[in-house]
N, C-alpha and C positions, 0 to 999 in steps of 0.2 A: 529161450527162442528168439532168434533175430526177428525183428518185426518191421524194420525199415528196408524192405526189399525193393531193388531197382525194377525188377519185372512188374511191380503194381503202379510204375510212374507212367504207364501209357505207351511202353515200348512194344508190348505185345497186345493182340486184341483179346477181347473176352473169349472168344471161340478158341484161339490158340491156347491160352492158358487152362480153359476148361478141358480141352481135349488132352493136353499134356499132362495133366495131374488127376483126370478122371473125376471131375467136379461138375456137377450140374451147372448150366449157363447161368441161371438165376442167382445161385449162390455165388458164382464167380463175379458177376455183375455187382452184386451187393458189396463184395469184398473190394473191388476196384473203386466202387463209389464210397467206400469207408462207412457203409451202413453196418457192416459186421467187421471184427478185427481177426487177424490172423489166429490169435489165440482162441477164438471161438471155433475154430475147425478142429476136427479130431486130430490125434497126434500122427496118423498115418498120412492124412493130407498135409499137414504142417510139414512133415518130413519130405513129402514129394515136392512141395513148393520150394523148400529150401534146396533140395537137390537140383531143381530146374535153374534156381537163381545161381547156384555155384557152377553149374554146367555152362551157363551162358556168360557169366560175368567173373569167372575165375581169375582173370587176368587184371580185373580192376582193382 
């Protein structure tokens, strides 16, 4: 699993990421604050996060 995602670098708000991947706000905030790692999330959420990354940054 890719763990250095651009969407976690502050380009999107906590709310935007939370809504896009159906993750609670507090969990999303912890993820952005690096209190939890991507690998701490369940596989479905990890896949949603990766799909969002690919959709937003496919040309980078």
